[in-house]
C-alpha positions in Angstrom: 136.2 140.5 74.8 134.9 139.0 71.8 137.8 137.0 71.4 138.0 135.3 75.1 134.5 134.2 74.1 136.0 132.7 71.2 137.7 129.5 73.3 134.3 129.1 75.2 132.9 126.9 72.0 134.4 123.4 70.9 134.7 124.5 67.1 135.3 121.8 64.6 138.7 123.2 63.7 140.1 122.2 66.9 139.2 118.5 65.9 140.9 119.1 62.6 143.9 120.5 64.2 143.9 116.8 66.5 143.9 114.8 63.3 146.6 116.8 62.0 148.5 116.3 65.2 148.2 113.0 65.1 149.3 113.0 61.6 152.3 115.0 62.3 153.2 112.4 65.6 153.1 109.1 63.0 155.1 110.6 60.5 157.6 112.4 62.7 160.3 109.6 62.8 160.6 110.2 59.3 160.1 113.7 59.0 162.7 114.6 61.2 165.0 112.2 59.3 165.7 109.8 62.1 164.9 106.7 60.4 168.0 104.3 61.4 165.4 101.6 62.6 162.8 100.1 60.7 159.6 98.4 61.6 161.1 94.7 61.2 163.9 95.0 64.1 161.5 94.8 67.9 164.8 96.6 69.3 164.0 99.4 71.2 164.2 101.8 68.8 162.4 100.1 66.8 159.9 99.5 69.5 160.2 103.1 69.5 158.9 103.8 66.1 156.0 101.2 66.3 154.7 103.5 69.5 155.2 106.5 67.8 152.9 105.5 64.9 150.4 103.8 67.2 150.1 107.5 69.2 149.6 108.8 66.4 147.1 107.3 64.6 145.3 106.5 68.0 145.4 111.1 68.2 144.0 110.8 64.1 141.1 108.0 65.5 139.8 110.0 68.5 140.2 113.4 66.8 137.4 112.0 63.7 135.5 110.3 66.7 135.1 113.7 68.2 134.6 115.2 65.0 131.0 113.1 64.6 130.4 112.2 68.5 131.7 114.0 71.1 132.6 112.0 74.8 134.6 113.8 77.4 136.6 110.4 77.2 138.1 111.3 74.1 140.0 114.5 75.3 140.9 112.4 78.8 142.8 110.0 76.6 144.0 112.3 74.0 145.7 113.5 77.8 147.2 110.5 78.2 148.6 110.0 75.0 150.0 113.3 75.0 151.8 112.6 78.4 152.6 109.4 76.9 154.6 110.7 73.8 156.5 113.5 76.0 157.6 110.8 78.2 158.0 108.3 75.2 162.3 109.5 74.9 162.9 108.4 78.0 160.9 105.4 78.3 162.4 104.0 75.0 165.6 105.1 75.5 166.1 107.7 73.2 165.9 110.7 75.2 169.6 111.7 73.9 169.2 110.9 70.3 168.7 113.7 67.7 165.7 115.7 67.5 162.9 112.8 67.6 163.0 113.5 71.3 162.5 117.2 70.6 159.4 116.6 68.1 157.9 114.3 70.7 158.3 117.0 73.6 156.8 119.9 71.3 154.0 117.7 69.8 152.7 115.7 72.7 153.1 119.5 74.3 149.9 120.4 71.3 148.0 117.8 71.9 148.2 118.1 75.8 146.7 121.7 75.3 144.7 121.1 72.7 143.1 118.9 74.7 142.8 120.2 77.7 141.3 123.3 75.8 138.7 120.9 74.5 138.1 119.4 77.6 137.6 122.8 79.6 135.2 124.1 76.8 133.1 120.7 76.7 133.0 120.5 80.6 129.6 121.7 81.5 128.0 120.8 78.6 124.9 118.2 78.8 124.7 114.9 76.9 122.5 116.8 74.6 124.5 119.5 73.8 127.8 117.1 73.3 125.9 115.4 70.6 124.9 118.5 68.7 128.8 119.3 68.1 129.6 119.5 64.6 126.0 119.8 63.1 
């Protein structure tokens, strides 16, 4: 039963995992090799790449913020960003192009699951207990 208790506490590796996922999201167009549209173009595919970079940077920033000053709203923002990343291929029109939509669905799903786990772990903590995170 000790394995089930492992998920009861918000651990710092989860914040580092969030930072890594944010980095993968920000770099996903280049890692995927699907970089046929640059940042200079404000066409829809160019906006999709800018969106991906912004979402990744925001997730990195929120994960770093959780590492030093844990608050519940940070996980809620990560959940919202994960849902936005999953919806992005349909909003920006690249849902039929290559593997990038699969990357965004998988990475968005991973961020969503990790943020939901962290929110569940922090739900019953007092503000004082949240402030002691990572110390």
